[in-house]
mmCIF file of the N, C-alpha and C atoms, coordinates in Angstrom:
data_MODEL
# 
_entry.id   MODEL 
# 
loop_
_atom_site.group_PDB 
_atom_site.id 
_atom_site.type_symbol 
_atom_site.label_atom_id 
_atom_site.label_alt_id 
_atom_site.label_comp_id 
_atom_site.label_asym_id 
_atom_site.label_entity_id 
_atom_site.label_seq_id 
_atom_site.pdbx_PDB_ins_code 
_atom_site.Cartn_x 
_atom_site.Cartn_y 
_atom_site.Cartn_z 
_atom_site.occupancy 
_atom_site.B_iso_or_equiv 
_atom_site.pdbx_formal_charge 
_atom_site.auth_seq_id 
_atom_site.auth_comp_id 
_atom_site.auth_asym_id 
_atom_site.auth_atom_id 
_atom_site.pdbx_PDB_model_num 
ATOM 1   N N  . MET A 1 1  ? 98.024  107.597 99.707  1.00 0.00 ? 1  MET A N  1 
ATOM 2   C CA . MET A 1 1  ? 98.608  108.889 100.031 1.00 0.00 ? 1  MET A CA 1 
ATOM 3   C C  . MET A 1 1  ? 98.061  109.908 99.042  1.00 0.00 ? 1  MET A C  1 
ATOM 4   N N  . ASN A 1 2  ? 97.732  111.084 99.559  1.00 0.00 ? 2  ASN A N  1 
ATOM 5   C CA . ASN A 1 2  ? 97.266  112.144 98.675  1.00 0.00 ? 2  ASN A CA 1 
ATOM 6   C C  . ASN A 1 2  ? 98.423  113.082 98.330  1.00 0.00 ? 2  ASN A C  1 
ATOM 7   N N  . ALA A 1 3  ? 98.128  114.081 97.524  1.00 0.00 ? 3  ALA A N  1 
ATOM 8   C CA . ALA A 1 3  ? 99.162  114.999 97.022  1.00 0.00 ? 3  ALA A CA 1 
ATOM 9   C C  . ALA A 1 3  ? 99.910  115.691 98.161  1.00 0.00 ? 3  ALA A C  1 
ATOM 10  N N  . ASP A 1 4  ? 99.181  116.177 99.151  1.00 0.00 ? 4  ASP A N  1 
ATOM 11  C CA . ASP A 1 4  ? 99.826  116.875 100.270 1.00 0.00 ? 4  ASP A CA 1 
ATOM 12  C C  . ASP A 1 4  ? 100.711 115.938 101.085 1.00 0.00 ? 4  ASP A C  1 
ATOM 13  N N  . GLU A 1 5  ? 100.269 114.703 101.266 1.00 0.00 ? 5  GLU A N  1 
ATOM 14  C CA . GLU A 1 5  ? 101.054 113.734 102.020 1.00 0.00 ? 5  GLU A CA 1 
ATOM 15  C C  . GLU A 1 5  ? 102.340 113.373 101.288 1.00 0.00 ? 5  GLU A C  1 
ATOM 16  N N  . ILE A 1 6  ? 102.263 113.244 99.971  1.00 0.00 ? 6  ILE A N  1 
ATOM 17  C CA . ILE A 1 6  ? 103.459 112.939 99.175  1.00 0.00 ? 6  ILE A CA 1 
ATOM 18  C C  . ILE A 1 6  ? 104.467 114.078 99.299  1.00 0.00 ? 6  ILE A C  1 
ATOM 19  N N  . ARG A 1 7  ? 104.003 115.295 99.112  1.00 0.00 ? 7  ARG A N  1 
ATOM 20  C CA . ARG A 1 7  ? 104.888 116.465 99.196  1.00 0.00 ? 7  ARG A CA 1 
ATOM 21  C C  . ARG A 1 7  ? 105.508 116.562 100.590 1.00 0.00 ? 7  ARG A C  1 
ATOM 22  N N  . ALA A 1 8  ? 104.683 116.403 101.621 1.00 0.00 ? 8  ALA A N  1 
ATOM 23  C CA . ALA A 1 8  ? 105.180 116.493 103.000 1.00 0.00 ? 8  ALA A CA 1 
ATOM 24  C C  . ALA A 1 8  ? 106.201 115.390 103.279 1.00 0.00 ? 8  ALA A C  1 
ATOM 25  N N  . ALA A 1 9  ? 105.944 114.184 102.805 1.00 0.00 ? 9  ALA A N  1 
ATOM 26  C CA . ALA A 1 9  ? 106.873 113.074 103.013 1.00 0.00 ? 9  ALA A CA 1 
ATOM 27  C C  . ALA A 1 9  ? 108.213 113.366 102.341 1.00 0.00 ? 9  ALA A C  1 
ATOM 28  N N  . ARG A 1 10 ? 108.158 113.873 101.131 1.00 0.00 ? 10 ARG A N  1 
ATOM 29  C CA . ARG A 1 10 ? 109.403 114.175 100.408 1.00 0.00 ? 10 ARG A CA 1 
ATOM 30  C C  . ARG A 1 10 ? 110.200 115.237 101.153 1.00 0.00 ? 10 ARG A C  1 
ATOM 31  N N  . HIS A 1 11 ? 109.518 116.256 101.644 1.00 0.00 ? 11 HIS A N  1 
ATOM 32  C CA . HIS A 1 11 ? 110.207 117.317 102.395 1.00 0.00 ? 11 HIS A CA 1 
ATOM 33  C C  . HIS A 1 11 ? 110.769 116.770 103.706 1.00 0.00 ? 11 HIS A C  1 
ATOM 34  N N  . GLN A 1 12 ? 109.997 115.929 104.386 1.00 0.00 ? 12 GLN A N  1 
ATOM 35  C CA . GLN A 1 12 ? 110.458 115.338 105.637 1.00 0.00 ? 12 GLN A CA 1 
ATOM 36  C C  . GLN A 1 12 ? 111.699 114.483 105.414 1.00 0.00 ? 12 GLN A C  1 
ATOM 37  N N  . LEU A 1 13 ? 111.745 113.805 104.286 1.00 0.00 ? 13 LEU A N  1 
ATOM 38  C CA . LEU A 1 13 ? 112.908 112.978 103.950 1.00 0.00 ? 13 LEU A CA 1 
ATOM 39  C C  . LEU A 1 13 ? 114.083 113.816 103.455 1.00 0.00 ? 13 LEU A C  1 
ATOM 40  N N  . GLY A 1 14 ? 113.822 115.081 103.137 1.00 0.00 ? 14 GLY A N  1 
ATOM 41  C CA . GLY A 1 14 ? 114.888 115.960 102.655 1.00 0.00 ? 14 GLY A CA 1 
ATOM 42  C C  . GLY A 1 14 ? 115.335 115.632 101.243 1.00 0.00 ? 14 GLY A C  1 
ATOM 43  N N  . LEU A 1 15 ? 114.397 115.133 100.420 1.00 0.00 ? 15 LEU A N  1 
ATOM 44  C CA . LEU A 1 15 ? 114.739 114.714 99.063  1.00 0.00 ? 15 LEU A CA 1 
ATOM 45  C C  . LEU A 1 15 ? 114.123 115.634 98.019  1.00 0.00 ? 15 LEU A C  1 
ATOM 46  N N  . SER A 1 16 ? 114.850 115.849 96.946  1.00 0.00 ? 16 SER A N  1 
ATOM 47  C CA . SER A 1 16 ? 114.282 116.532 95.782  1.00 0.00 ? 16 SER A CA 1 
ATOM 48  C C  . SER A 1 16 ? 113.392 115.532 95.051  1.00 0.00 ? 16 SER A C  1 
ATOM 49  N N  . GLN A 1 17 ? 112.651 116.000 94.077  1.00 0.00 ? 17 GLN A N  1 
ATOM 50  C CA . GLN A 1 17 ? 111.830 115.093 93.285  1.00 0.00 ? 17 GLN A CA 1 
ATOM 51  C C  . GLN A 1 17 ? 112.704 114.077 92.556  1.00 0.00 ? 17 GLN A C  1 
ATOM 52  N N  . VAL A 1 18 ? 113.831 114.513 92.036  1.00 0.00 ? 18 VAL A N  1 
ATOM 53  C CA . VAL A 1 18 ? 114.740 113.600 91.331  1.00 0.00 ? 18 VAL A CA 1 
ATOM 54  C C  . VAL A 1 18 ? 115.314 112.568 92.302  1.00 0.00 ? 18 VAL A C  1 
ATOM 55  N N  . ALA A 1 19 ? 115.694 113.001 93.510  1.00 0.00 ? 19 ALA A N  1 
ATOM 56  C CA . ALA A 1 19 ? 116.258 112.069 94.491  1.00 0.00 ? 19 ALA A CA 1 
ATOM 57  C C  . ALA A 1 19 ? 115.207 111.057 94.952  1.00 0.00 ? 19 ALA A C  1 
ATOM 58  N N  . LEU A 1 20 ? 113.962 111.495 95.130  1.00 0.00 ? 20 LEU A N  1 
ATOM 59  C CA . LEU A 1 20 ? 112.904 110.564 95.506  1.00 0.00 ? 20 LEU A CA 1 
ATOM 60  C C  . LEU A 1 20 ? 112.657 109.572 94.370  1.00 0.00 ? 20 LEU A C  1 
ATOM 61  N N  . ALA A 1 21 ? 112.652 110.065 93.139  1.00 0.00 ? 21 ALA A N  1 
ATOM 62  C CA . ALA A 1 21 ? 112.488 109.172 91.996  1.00 0.00 ? 21 ALA A CA 1 
ATOM 63  C C  . ALA A 1 21 ? 113.587 108.113 91.985  1.00 0.00 ? 21 ALA A C  1 
ATOM 64  N N  . ASP A 1 22 ? 114.814 108.524 92.245  1.00 0.00 ? 22 ASP A N  1 
ATOM 65  C CA . ASP A 1 22 ? 115.940 107.589 92.284  1.00 0.00 ? 22 ASP A CA 1 
ATOM 66  C C  . ASP A 1 22 ? 115.757 106.570 93.411  1.00 0.00 ? 22 ASP A C  1 
ATOM 67  N N  . ALA A 1 23 ? 115.327 107.028 94.587  1.00 0.00 ? 23 ALA A N  1 
ATOM 68  C CA . ALA A 1 23 ? 115.115 106.128 95.728  1.00 0.00 ? 23 ALA A CA 1 
ATOM 69  C C  . ALA A 1 23 ? 114.018 105.110 95.438  1.00 0.00 ? 23 ALA A C  1 
ATOM 70  N N  . LEU A 1 24 ? 113.060 105.485 94.601  1.00 0.00 ? 24 LEU A N  1 
ATOM 71  C CA . LEU A 1 24 ? 111.976 104.586 94.238  1.00 0.00 ? 24 LEU A CA 1 
ATOM 72  C C  . LEU A 1 24 ? 112.312 103.719 93.028  1.00 0.00 ? 24 LEU A C  1 
ATOM 73  N N  . GLY A 1 25 ? 113.499 103.927 92.459  1.00 0.00 ? 25 GLY A N  1 
ATOM 74  C CA . GLY A 1 25 ? 113.918 103.136 91.305  1.00 0.00 ? 25 GLY A CA 1 
ATOM 75  C C  . GLY A 1 25 ? 113.326 103.612 89.992  1.00 0.00 ? 25 GLY A C  1 
ATOM 76  N N  . LEU A 1 26 ? 112.911 104.876 89.949  1.00 0.00 ? 26 LEU A N  1 
ATOM 77  C CA . LEU A 1 26 ? 112.348 105.452 88.733  1.00 0.00 ? 26 LEU A CA 1 
ATOM 78  C C  . LEU A 1 26 ? 113.435 106.199 87.969  1.00 0.00 ? 26 LEU A C  1 
ATOM 79  N N  . SER A 1 27 ? 113.272 106.342 86.676  1.00 0.00 ? 27 SER A N  1 
ATOM 80  C CA . SER A 1 27 ? 114.249 107.095 85.895  1.00 0.00 ? 27 SER A CA 1 
ATOM 81  C C  . SER A 1 27 ? 114.181 108.564 86.319  1.00 0.00 ? 27 SER A C  1 
ATOM 82  N N  . PRO A 1 28 ? 115.306 109.273 86.265  1.00 0.00 ? 28 PRO A N  1 
ATOM 83  C CA . PRO A 1 28 ? 115.316 110.667 86.728  1.00 0.00 ? 28 PRO A CA 1 
ATOM 84  C C  . PRO A 1 28 ? 114.273 111.553 86.037  1.00 0.00 ? 28 PRO A C  1 
ATOM 85  N N  . LEU A 1 29 ? 114.185 111.487 84.728  1.00 0.00 ? 29 LEU A N  1 
ATOM 86  C CA . LEU A 1 29 ? 113.267 112.380 84.016  1.00 0.00 ? 29 LEU A CA 1 
ATOM 87  C C  . LEU A 1 29 ? 111.808 111.960 84.208  1.00 0.00 ? 29 LEU A C  1 
ATOM 88  N N  . ASN A 1 30 ? 111.495 110.725 83.875  1.00 0.00 ? 30 ASN A N  1 
ATOM 89  C CA . ASN A 1 30 ? 110.113 110.269 84.006  1.00 0.00 ? 30 ASN A CA 1 
ATOM 90  C C  . ASN A 1 30 ? 109.686 110.174 85.462  1.00 0.00 ? 30 ASN A C  1 
ATOM 91  N N  . GLY A 1 31 ? 110.599 109.826 86.337  1.00 0.00 ? 31 GLY A N  1 
ATOM 92  C CA . GLY A 1 31 ? 110.298 109.747 87.761  1.00 0.00 ? 31 GLY A CA 1 
ATOM 93  C C  . GLY A 1 31 ? 109.972 111.100 88.341  1.00 0.00 ? 31 GLY A C  1 
ATOM 94  N N  . ARG A 1 32 ? 110.742 112.125 87.966  1.00 0.00 ? 32 ARG A N  1 
ATOM 95  C CA . ARG A 1 32 ? 110.465 113.472 88.457  1.00 0.00 ? 32 ARG A CA 1 
ATOM 96  C C  . ARG A 1 32 ? 109.104 113.939 87.971  1.00 0.00 ? 32 ARG A C  1 
ATOM 97  N N  . ARG A 1 33 ? 108.778 113.603 86.734  1.00 0.00 ? 33 ARG A N  1 
ATOM 98  C CA . ARG A 1 33 ? 107.458 113.967 86.191  1.00 0.00 ? 33 ARG A CA 1 
ATOM 99  C C  . ARG A 1 33 ? 106.347 113.277 86.968  1.00 0.00 ? 33 ARG A C  1 
ATOM 100 N N  . ALA A 1 34 ? 106.542 111.994 87.265  1.00 0.00 ? 34 ALA A N  1 
ATOM 101 C CA . ALA A 1 34 ? 105.529 111.241 88.008  1.00 0.00 ? 34 ALA A CA 1 
ATOM 102 C C  . ALA A 1 34 ? 105.333 111.849 89.391  1.00 0.00 ? 34 ALA A C  1 
ATOM 103 N N  . ILE A 1 35 ? 106.420 112.147 90.068  1.00 0.00 ? 35 ILE A N  1 
ATOM 104 C CA . ILE A 1 35 ? 106.318 112.720 91.412  1.00 0.00 ? 35 ILE A CA 1 
ATOM 105 C C  . ILE A 1 35 ? 105.677 114.096 91.364  1.00 0.00 ? 35 ILE A C  1 
ATOM 106 N N  . SER A 1 36 ? 106.016 114.884 90.372  1.00 0.00 ? 36 SER A N  1 
ATOM 107 C CA . SER A 1 36 ? 105.379 116.185 90.205  1.00 0.00 ? 36 SER A CA 1 
ATOM 108 C C  . SER A 1 36 ? 103.870 116.033 90.023  1.00 0.00 ? 36 SER A C  1 
ATOM 109 N N  . ARG A 1 37 ? 103.464 115.053 89.239  1.00 0.00 ? 37 ARG A N  1 
ATOM 110 C CA . ARG A 1 37 ? 102.028 114.817 89.015  1.00 0.00 ? 37 ARG A CA 1 
ATOM 111 C C  . ARG A 1 37 ? 101.355 114.299 90.278  1.00 0.00 ? 37 ARG A C  1 
ATOM 112 N N  . TRP A 1 38 ? 102.065 113.467 91.052  1.00 0.00 ? 38 TRP A N  1 
ATOM 113 C CA . TRP A 1 38 ? 101.510 113.002 92.327  1.00 0.00 ? 38 TRP A CA 1 
ATOM 114 C C  . TRP A 1 38 ? 101.297 114.192 93.253  1.00 0.00 ? 38 TRP A C  1 
ATOM 115 N N  . GLU A 1 39 ? 102.305 115.081 93.304  1.00 0.00 ? 39 GLU A N  1 
ATOM 116 C CA . GLU A 1 39 ? 102.254 116.208 94.232  1.00 0.00 ? 39 GLU A CA 1 
ATOM 117 C C  . GLU A 1 39 ? 101.222 117.260 93.843  1.00 0.00 ? 39 GLU A C  1 
ATOM 118 N N  . ASP A 1 40 ? 100.923 117.386 92.564  1.00 0.00 ? 40 ASP A N  1 
ATOM 119 C CA . ASP A 1 40 ? 99.888  118.361 92.185  1.00 0.00 ? 40 ASP A CA 1 
ATOM 120 C C  . ASP A 1 40 ? 98.507  117.719 92.081  1.00 0.00 ? 40 ASP A C  1 
ATOM 121 N N  . GLY A 1 41 ? 98.428  116.414 92.356  1.00 0.00 ? 41 GLY A N  1 
ATOM 122 C CA . GLY A 1 41 ? 97.150  115.732 92.388  1.00 0.00 ? 41 GLY A CA 1 
ATOM 123 C C  . GLY A 1 41 ? 96.610  115.313 91.033  1.00 0.00 ? 41 GLY A C  1 
ATOM 124 N N  . THR A 1 42 ? 97.422  115.464 89.984  1.00 0.00 ? 42 THR A N  1 
ATOM 125 C CA . THR A 1 42 ? 96.995  115.090 88.639  1.00 0.00 ? 42 THR A CA 1 
ATOM 126 C C  . THR A 1 42 ? 96.846  113.584 88.493  1.00 0.00 ? 42 THR A C  1 
ATOM 127 N N  . VAL A 1 43 ? 97.773  112.840 89.103  1.00 0.00 ? 43 VAL A N  1 
ATOM 128 C CA . VAL A 1 43 ? 97.802  111.381 89.008  1.00 0.00 ? 43 VAL A CA 1 
ATOM 129 C C  . VAL A 1 43 ? 97.923  110.833 90.428  1.00 0.00 ? 43 VAL A C  1 
ATOM 130 N N  . PRO A 1 44 ? 97.134  109.814 90.774  1.00 0.00 ? 44 PRO A N  1 
ATOM 131 C CA . PRO A 1 44 ? 97.284  109.234 92.113  1.00 0.00 ? 44 PRO A CA 1 
ATOM 132 C C  . PRO A 1 44 ? 98.575  108.422 92.223  1.00 0.00 ? 44 PRO A C  1 
ATOM 133 N N  . VAL A 1 45 ? 99.161  108.434 93.403  1.00 0.00 ? 45 VAL A N  1 
ATOM 134 C CA . VAL A 1 45 ? 100.371 107.647 93.635  1.00 0.00 ? 45 VAL A CA 1 
ATOM 135 C C  . VAL A 1 45 ? 99.985  106.169 93.644  1.00 0.00 ? 45 VAL A C  1 
ATOM 136 N N  . SER A 1 46 ? 100.832 105.351 93.051  1.00 0.00 ? 46 SER A N  1 
ATOM 137 C CA . SER A 1 46 ? 100.553 103.915 93.000  1.00 0.00 ? 46 SER A CA 1 
ATOM 138 C C  . SER A 1 46 ? 100.719 103.304 94.400  1.00 0.00 ? 46 SER A C  1 
ATOM 139 N N  . GLY A 1 47 ? 100.061 102.185 94.610  1.00 0.00 ? 47 GLY A N  1 
ATOM 140 C CA . GLY A 1 47 ? 100.156 101.499 95.894  1.00 0.00 ? 47 GLY A CA 1 
ATOM 141 C C  . GLY A 1 47 ? 101.575 101.125 96.281  1.00 0.00 ? 47 GLY A C  1 
ATOM 142 N N  . PRO A 1 48 ? 102.352 100.507 95.366  1.00 0.00 ? 48 PRO A N  1 
ATOM 143 C CA . PRO A 1 48 ? 103.729 100.150 95.718  1.00 0.00 ? 48 PRO A CA 1 
ATOM 144 C C  . PRO A 1 48 ? 104.601 101.370 96.041  1.00 0.00 ? 48 PRO A C  1 
ATOM 145 N N  . ALA A 1 49 ? 104.416 102.457 95.307  1.00 0.00 ? 49 ALA A N  1 
ATOM 146 C CA . ALA A 1 49 ? 105.199 103.664 95.581  1.00 0.00 ? 49 ALA A CA 1 
ATOM 147 C C  . ALA A 1 49 ? 104.818 104.248 96.932  1.00 0.00 ? 49 ALA A C  1 
ATOM 148 N N  . ALA A 1 50 ? 103.528 104.277 97.242  1.00 0.00 ? 50 ALA A N  1 
ATOM 149 C CA . ALA A 1 50 ? 103.076 104.795 98.542  1.00 0.00 ? 50 ALA A CA 1 
ATOM 150 C C  . ALA A 1 50 ? 103.646 103.941 99.673  1.00 0.00 ? 50 ALA A C  1 
ATOM 151 N N  . LEU A 1 51 ? 103.663 102.636 99.491  1.00 0.00 ? 51 LEU A N  1 
ATOM 152 C CA . LEU A 1 51 ? 104.220 101.739 100.495 1.00 0.00 ? 51 LEU A CA 1 
ATOM 153 C C  . LEU A 1 51 ? 105.712 102.006 100.691 1.00 0.00 ? 51 LEU A C  1 
ATOM 154 N N  . ALA A 1 52 ? 106.440 102.181 99.596  1.00 0.00 ? 52 ALA A N  1 
ATOM 155 C CA . ALA A 1 52 ? 107.876 102.459 99.679  1.00 0.00 ? 52 ALA A CA 1 
ATOM 156 C C  . ALA A 1 52 ? 108.141 103.798 100.376 1.00 0.00 ? 52 ALA A C  1 
ATOM 157 N N  . ILE A 1 53 ? 107.325 104.795 100.102 1.00 0.00 ? 53 ILE A N  1 
ATOM 158 C CA . ILE A 1 53 ? 107.503 106.108 100.743 1.00 0.00 ? 53 ILE A CA 1 
ATOM 159 C C  . ILE A 1 53 ? 107.219 105.998 102.242 1.00 0.00 ? 53 ILE A C  1 
ATOM 160 N N  . ARG A 1 54 ? 106.185 105.273 102.605 1.00 0.00 ? 54 ARG A N  1 
ATOM 161 C CA . ARG A 1 54 ? 105.893 105.067 104.037 1.00 0.00 ? 54 ARG A CA 1 
ATOM 162 C C  . ARG A 1 54 ? 107.051 104.329 104.719 1.00 0.00 ? 54 ARG A C  1 
ATOM 163 N N  . TYR A 1 55 ? 107.621 103.362 104.033 1.00 0.00 ? 55 TYR A N  1 
ATOM 164 C CA . TYR A 1 55 ? 108.787 102.640 104.554 1.00 0.00 ? 55 TYR A CA 1 
ATOM 165 C C  . TYR A 1 55 ? 109.946 103.611 104.784 1.00 0.00 ? 55 TYR A C  1 
ATOM 166 N N  . MET A 1 56 ? 110.205 104.470 103.805 1.00 0.00 ? 56 MET A N  1 
ATOM 167 C CA . MET A 1 56 ? 111.304 105.430 103.927 1.00 0.00 ? 56 MET A CA 1 
ATOM 168 C C  . MET A 1 56 ? 111.066 106.393 105.082 1.00 0.00 ? 56 MET A C  1 
ATOM 169 N N  . LEU A 1 57 ? 109.815 106.782 105.310 1.00 0.00 ? 57 LEU A N  1 
ATOM 170 C CA . LEU A 1 57 ? 109.519 107.671 106.434 1.00 0.00 ? 57 LEU A CA 1 
ATOM 171 C C  . LEU A 1 57 ? 109.848 106.998 107.765 1.00 0.00 ? 57 LEU A C  1 
ATOM 172 N N  . LYS A 1 58 ? 109.641 105.700 107.831 1.00 0.00 ? 58 LYS A N  1 
ATOM 173 C CA . LYS A 1 58 ? 109.883 104.979 109.070 1.00 0.00 ? 58 LYS A CA 1 
ATOM 174 C C  . LYS A 1 58 ? 111.357 104.614 109.246 1.00 0.00 ? 58 LYS A C  1 
ATOM 175 N N  . TYR A 1 59 ? 112.011 104.178 108.159 1.00 0.00 ? 59 TYR A N  1 
ATOM 176 C CA . TYR A 1 59 ? 113.374 103.637 108.252 1.00 0.00 ? 59 TYR A CA 1 
ATOM 177 C C  . TYR A 1 59 ? 114.448 104.449 107.532 1.00 0.00 ? 59 TYR A C  1 
ATOM 178 N N  . GLY A 1 60 ? 114.066 105.501 106.832 1.00 0.00 ? 60 GLY A N  1 
ATOM 179 C CA . GLY A 1 60 ? 115.027 106.300 106.092 1.00 0.00 ? 60 GLY A CA 1 
ATOM 180 C C  . GLY A 1 60 ? 115.032 105.944 104.620 1.00 0.00 ? 60 GLY A C  1 
ATOM 181 N N  . PRO A 1 61 ? 115.593 106.814 103.803 1.00 0.00 ? 61 PRO A N  1 
ATOM 182 C CA . PRO A 1 61 ? 115.644 106.570 102.354 1.00 0.00 ? 61 PRO A CA 1 
ATOM 183 C C  . PRO A 1 61 ? 116.349 105.260 102.033 1.00 0.00 ? 61 PRO A C  1 
ATOM 184 N N  . LEU A 1 62 ? 115.875 104.640 100.959 1.00 0.00 ? 62 LEU A N  1 
ATOM 185 C CA . LEU A 1 62 ? 116.434 103.349 100.535 1.00 0.00 ? 62 LEU A CA 1 
ATOM 186 C C  . LEU A 1 62 ? 117.799 103.533 99.915  1.00 0.00 ? 62 LEU A C  1 
# 
């Protein structure tokens, strides 16, 4: 998933960066930072996180 896909997925799920971090099992502060970096393209999203986000798009937030 690229930066635009991550941002679009989060918006489609209706989640804030903190809520997405929580759904992925990340700490609120570090998770929000990671998602922010994914969304601005600074850091690529990890494979497991991308898989979990795709799952949430299909079946709803965890």
